[in-house]
Backbone as a chain_set.jsonl record, in Angstrom:
{"seq": "MRRPIENEIYDMEENKEAVAAPSMLEETKALVEELKKANAERKELLDREERFKSEMLLGGRSDAGKPAVVVDVKEQERKARIKALGDITGAKWAKDMVL", "coords": {"N": [[43.906, 36.63, -75.084], [41.88, 33.801, -74.503], [41.66, 31.946, -71.498], [41.773, 28.469, -70.45], [38.827, 26.774, -69.139], [39.213, 25.447, -66.688], [41.215, 26.948, -65.447], [39.845, 29.352, -65.096], [37.859, 28.635, -63.26], [39.484, 27.918, -61.141], [40.768, 30.384, -60.683], [38.553, 31.933, -59.87], [37.892, 30.752, -57.458], [40.103, 31.348, -55.945], [40.225, 34.161, -56.1], [37.863, 35.958, -54.921], [36.801, 38.389, -55.574], [36.576, 38.656, -58.24], [34.742, 39.463, -61.162], [31.863, 37.811, -61.863], [30.851, 36.181, -64.748], [27.743, 35.758, -66.529], [26.307, 32.658, -65.814], [26.247, 29.523, -67.572], [23.882, 28.266, -67.102], [22.13, 30.363, -66.428], [22.133, 31.758, -68.855], [21.02, 29.802, -70.477], [18.472, 29.594, -69.323], [17.485, 32.121, -69.949], [17.443, 31.954, -72.742], [15.583, 29.898, -73.032], [13.278, 31.162, -72.12], [12.983, 33.136, -74.097], [12.532, 31.468, -76.307], [10.113, 30.298, -75.523], [8.414, 32.542, -75.599], [8.599, 33.166, -78.325], [7.55, 30.82, -79.438], [4.933, 30.917, -78.431], [3.998, 33.214, -79.713], [4.218, 32.367, -82.378], [2.386, 30.24, -82.341], [0.024, 31.663, -81.926], [-0.078, 33.128, -84.323], [-0.33, 31.004, -86.159], [-2.811, 29.971, -85.372], [-4.452, 32.148, -86.019], [-4.062, 32.17, -88.801], [-5.16, 29.691, -89.464], [-7.855, 30.103, -88.728], [-8.468, 32.136, -90.553], [-8.15, 30.795, -93.038], [-10.167, 28.881, -92.762], [-12.436, 30.519, -92.681], [-12.279, 31.605, -95.245], [-12.636, 29.313, -96.774], [-15.135, 28.292, -95.911], [-16.718, 30.524, -96.124], [-16.761, 31.124, -98.74], [-17.918, 31.473, -102.178], [-20.429, 29.542, -103.834], [-20.721, 27.284, -106.557], [-22.829, 25.733, -107.008], [-25.825, 24.66, -108.559], [-25.58, 26.258, -110.768], [-25.441, 26.37, -114.334], [-23.334, 24.105, -116.112], [-20.31, 25.045, -117.705], [-19.894, 24.794, -121.098], [-17.341, 23.63, -123.054], [-16.009, 24.003, -126.159], [-13.831, 22.176, -127.699], [-12.817, 21.864, -130.27], [-13.427, 24.324, -131.447], [-11.859, 26.022, -129.873], [-9.309, 25.118, -130.61], [-9.324, 25.823, -133.336], [-9.468, 28.638, -133.146], [-7.048, 29.096, -131.858], [-5.212, 28.278, -133.825], [-5.767, 30.157, -135.844], [-5.081, 32.503, -134.509], [-2.349, 32.03, -134.048], [-1.433, 31.957, -136.703], [-2.046, 34.581, -137.431], [-0.35, 35.94, -135.676], [2.134, 35.16, -136.613], [2.165, 36.132, -139.252], [1.444, 38.725, -138.896], [-1.017, 39.691, -139.466], [-3.816, 41.702, -139.202], [-6.471, 41.02, -139.559], [-6.669, 38.379, -138.653], [-6.443, 38.535, -135.909], [-8.702, 40.027, -135.299], [-10.662, 38.259, -136.125], [-10.484, 36.119, -134.338], [-11.307, 37.245, -131.95]], "CA": [[43.589, 35.243, -75.399], [41.043, 33.202, -73.468], [42.273, 30.818, -70.785], [40.88, 27.314, -70.306], [37.802, 26.869, -68.095], [39.759, 24.99, -65.407], [41.912, 28.085, -64.862], [38.854, 30.334, -64.669], [37.26, 28.148, -62.018], [40.519, 28.019, -60.125], [40.952, 31.802, -60.381], [37.402, 32.443, -59.144], [37.974, 30.264, -56.087], [41.186, 32.073, -55.292], [39.962, 35.577, -56.061], [36.417, 36.09, -54.798], [36.418, 39.702, -56.058], [36.452, 38.611, -59.698], [33.366, 39.658, -61.624], [31.383, 36.563, -62.451], [30.056, 36.292, -65.967], [26.521, 34.959, -66.393], [26.6, 31.237, -65.959], [25.588, 28.877, -68.698], [22.517, 27.972, -66.679], [21.361, 31.601, -66.564], [21.985, 32.012, -70.285], [20.08, 28.809, -70.979], [17.141, 29.988, -68.861], [17.069, 33.279, -70.739], [17.12, 31.461, -74.08], [14.336, 29.133, -72.935], [12.199, 32.147, -72.034], [12.834, 33.717, -75.426], [11.912, 30.461, -77.157], [8.711, 30.172, -75.114], [7.699, 33.7, -76.138], [8.542, 33.021, -79.783], [6.613, 29.735, -79.737], [3.58, 31.404, -78.15], [3.648, 34.128, -80.803], [4.051, 31.544, -83.584], [1.126, 29.515, -82.181], [-1.043, 32.639, -82.148], [-0.131, 33.402, -85.755], [-0.857, 29.826, -86.839], [-4.239, 29.924, -85.072], [-5.102, 33.179, -86.837], [-4.023, 31.718, -90.188], [-6.126, 28.604, -89.592], [-9.191, 30.716, -88.72], [-8.616, 32.849, -91.815], [-8.358, 29.818, -94.099], [-11.491, 28.297, -92.562], [-13.419, 31.512, -93.103], [-12.224, 31.705, -96.696], [-13.179, 28.079, -97.325], [-16.549, 28.17, -95.594], [-17.435, 31.728, -96.508], [-16.615, 31.349, -100.176], [-19.13, 31.335, -102.963], [-20.689, 28.193, -104.331], [-21.133, 27.2, -107.949], [-23.926, 24.77, -107.071], [-27.035, 25.146, -109.199], [-25.28, 26.997, -111.995], [-25.209, 25.453, -115.446], [-21.931, 23.837, -116.404], [-19.793, 25.732, -118.883], [-19.566, 23.845, -122.163], [-16.147, 24.059, -123.771], [-15.882, 23.392, -127.481], [-12.398, 21.996, -127.898], [-12.47, 22.096, -131.691], [-13.485, 25.764, -131.684], [-10.667, 26.599, -129.235], [-8.16, 24.785, -131.447], [-9.422, 26.631, -134.541], [-9.101, 30.005, -132.786], [-5.616, 29.117, -131.548], [-4.484, 28.219, -135.097], [-5.928, 31.445, -136.528], [-4.283, 33.489, -133.763], [-0.935, 31.75, -134.323], [-1.179, 32.397, -138.068], [-2.045, 36.042, -137.402], [0.864, 36.396, -134.985], [3.285, 34.919, -137.481], [2.118, 36.997, -140.432], [1.171, 40.097, -138.494], [-2.291, 40.065, -140.075], [-4.782, 42.248, -138.259], [-7.752, 40.32, -139.728], [-6.667, 37.151, -137.871], [-6.696, 38.897, -134.512], [-10.109, 40.433, -135.229], [-11.487, 37.073, -136.333], [-10.436, 35.307, -133.12], [-12.082, 37.909, -130.93]], "C": [[42.858, 34.628, -74.214], [41.756, 32.004, -72.847], [41.291, 29.656, -70.673], [39.934, 27.487, -69.109], [38.358, 26.45, -66.73], [40.462, 26.159, -64.693], [40.918, 29.135, -64.366], [38.21, 29.912, -63.362], [38.269, 28.284, -60.88], [40.711, 29.471, -59.718], [39.784, 32.337, -59.562], [37.415, 31.963, -57.703], [39.03, 31.034, -55.305], [40.837, 33.538, -55.094], [38.45, 35.801, -56.082], [35.929, 37.44, -55.338], [36.234, 39.735, -57.581], [34.98, 38.743, -60.084], [32.937, 38.396, -62.345], [30.531, 36.855, -63.678], [28.787, 35.462, -65.776], [26.822, 33.483, -66.652], [25.84, 30.672, -67.154], [24.133, 28.568, -68.355], [21.623, 29.204, -66.821], [21.119, 31.934, -68.033], [20.961, 31.061, -70.891], [18.656, 29.167, -70.573], [16.614, 31.166, -69.666], [16.669, 32.852, -72.155], [15.812, 30.674, -74.092], [13.145, 30.088, -72.883], [11.933, 32.797, -73.385], [12.135, 32.745, -76.366], [10.438, 30.274, -76.815], [7.88, 31.318, -75.671], [7.525, 33.572, -77.646], [7.554, 31.927, -80.179], [5.175, 30.164, -79.497], [3.107, 32.338, -79.269], [3.39, 33.354, -82.092], [2.728, 30.785, -83.529], [-0.056, 30.443, -82.442], [-1.203, 32.952, -83.639], [-0.701, 32.217, -86.538], [-2.356, 29.679, -86.592], [-5.003, 30.938, -85.913], [-5.159, 32.75, -88.302], [-5.049, 30.608, -90.423], [-7.557, 29.144, -89.613], [-9.463, 31.417, -90.046], [-8.903, 31.885, -92.956], [-9.733, 29.164, -93.982], [-12.577, 29.253, -93.026], [-13.445, 31.639, -94.621], [-12.884, 30.481, -97.342], [-14.686, 28.007, -97.119], [-17.353, 29.37, -96.072], [-17.373, 32.007, -97.993], [-17.922, 31.144, -100.913], [-19.237, 29.91, -103.497], [-21.111, 28.261, -105.789], [-22.288, 26.208, -108.116], [-25.149, 25.413, -107.704], [-26.794, 25.935, -110.469], [-25.043, 26.006, -113.13], [-23.714, 25.301, -115.715], [-21.526, 24.562, -117.681], [-19.365, 24.685, -119.9], [-18.402, 24.414, -122.957], [-16.077, 23.284, -125.08], [-14.397, 23.345, -127.825], [-12.004, 22.301, -129.336], [-12.471, 23.598, -132.012], [-12.265, 26.46, -131.067], [-9.431, 26.324, -130.071], [-8.147, 25.637, -132.719], [-8.98, 28.07, -134.267], [-7.605, 30.116, -132.503], [-4.784, 29.09, -132.829], [-4.566, 29.55, -135.838], [-5.078, 32.52, -135.846], [-2.799, 33.294, -134.044], [-0.56, 32.221, -135.726], [-1.12, 33.923, -138.138], [-0.807, 36.598, -136.73], [2.09, 36.26, -135.884], [3.313, 35.926, -138.631], [1.895, 38.465, -140.086], [-0.14, 40.61, -139.057], [-3.288, 40.519, -139.008], [-6.106, 41.498, -138.352], [-7.835, 39.066, -138.871], [-6.988, 37.455, -136.404], [-8.165, 39.292, -134.324], [-11.034, 39.231, -135.336], [-11.568, 36.211, -135.074], [-11.302, 35.927, -132.04], [-13.532, 37.717, -131.22]], "O": [[43.184, 34.906, -73.06], [42.358, 31.178, -73.533], [40.083, 29.862, -70.794], [40.215, 28.254, -68.188], [38.0, 27.048, -65.715], [40.316, 26.331, -63.482], [41.136, 29.742, -63.317], [38.033, 30.729, -62.459], [37.922, 28.72, -59.783], [40.809, 29.767, -58.527], [40.0, 33.124, -58.641], [36.99, 32.695, -56.81], [38.845, 31.329, -54.125], [41.118, 34.104, -54.038], [37.837, 35.828, -57.149], [34.725, 37.604, -55.538], [35.785, 40.739, -58.133], [34.096, 38.204, -59.418], [33.568, 37.967, -63.311], [29.612, 37.673, -63.637], [28.763, 34.555, -64.944], [27.516, 33.134, -67.608], [24.906, 31.29, -67.667], [23.261, 28.607, -69.223], [20.487, 29.097, -67.283], [20.021, 32.346, -68.407], [20.138, 31.461, -71.714], [17.734, 29.058, -71.382], [15.437, 31.205, -70.024], [15.674, 33.334, -72.696], [15.029, 30.769, -75.038], [12.124, 29.849, -73.527], [10.778, 32.985, -73.769], [11.253, 33.136, -77.13], [9.606, 30.111, -77.708], [6.771, 31.102, -76.159], [6.448, 33.834, -78.182], [6.806, 32.085, -81.144], [4.288, 29.815, -80.276], [1.962, 32.26, -79.712], [2.443, 33.658, -82.817], [2.024, 30.687, -84.534], [-1.022, 30.056, -83.099], [-2.32, 33.03, -84.151], [-1.473, 32.409, -87.478], [-3.097, 29.305, -87.501], [-6.067, 30.634, -86.453], [-6.176, 32.94, -88.969], [-5.724, 30.585, -91.453], [-8.378, 28.7, -90.415], [-10.558, 31.308, -90.598], [-9.805, 32.128, -93.758], [-10.392, 28.92, -94.993], [-13.53, 28.844, -93.69], [-14.515, 31.766, -95.216], [-13.601, 30.604, -98.335], [-15.429, 27.696, -98.05], [-18.536, 29.243, -96.39], [-17.884, 33.028, -98.455], [-18.911, 30.695, -100.335], [-18.246, 29.185, -103.591], [-21.789, 29.202, -106.2], [-22.676, 25.885, -109.239], [-25.471, 26.567, -107.422], [-27.748, 26.249, -111.181], [-24.504, 24.922, -112.907], [-22.939, 26.246, -115.563], [-22.313, 24.673, -118.621], [-18.568, 23.799, -119.594], [-18.466, 25.533, -123.466], [-16.087, 22.053, -125.088], [-13.796, 24.354, -128.193], [-10.973, 22.926, -129.585], [-11.619, 24.08, -132.758], [-11.704, 27.378, -131.665], [-8.586, 27.205, -130.229], [-7.093, 26.117, -133.136], [-8.223, 28.655, -135.041], [-6.97, 31.108, -132.863], [-3.773, 29.785, -132.928], [-3.574, 30.022, -136.393], [-4.441, 33.338, -136.509], [-2.07, 34.264, -134.253], [0.501, 32.814, -135.922], [-0.261, 34.49, -138.813], [-0.267, 37.616, -137.164], [2.963, 37.128, -135.91], [4.357, 36.499, -138.941], [2.137, 39.345, -140.913], [-0.36, 41.82, -139.124], [-3.559, 39.804, -138.043], [-6.799, 41.347, -137.346], [-8.916, 38.703, -138.406], [-7.719, 36.711, -135.751], [-8.79, 38.941, -133.323], [-12.085, 39.199, -134.696], [-12.617, 35.636, -134.784], [-11.964, 35.209, -131.29], [-14.381, 38.203, -130.472]]}, "num_chains": 1, "name": "protein.A"}
């Protein structure tokens, strides 16, 4: 069972031969170093991701100058109804007609 900290400090003063565990300050410094490394790595990854996204955005293709696609809503609705009817009845002619 672990003794209270006051006793440990008292024991260390009395018995100089006791093996000292790493102090909280040393542990904190080690953790800070680990965090700095992790943050540097994360920053590098974020920079790479940002460059990649910029290249994808700027290097992408453009649809400028191409004619706009005209969508006939009524024709799409008609095809959807025929397909639904064919699906319900299992009629092969309905599927062929939609295509």
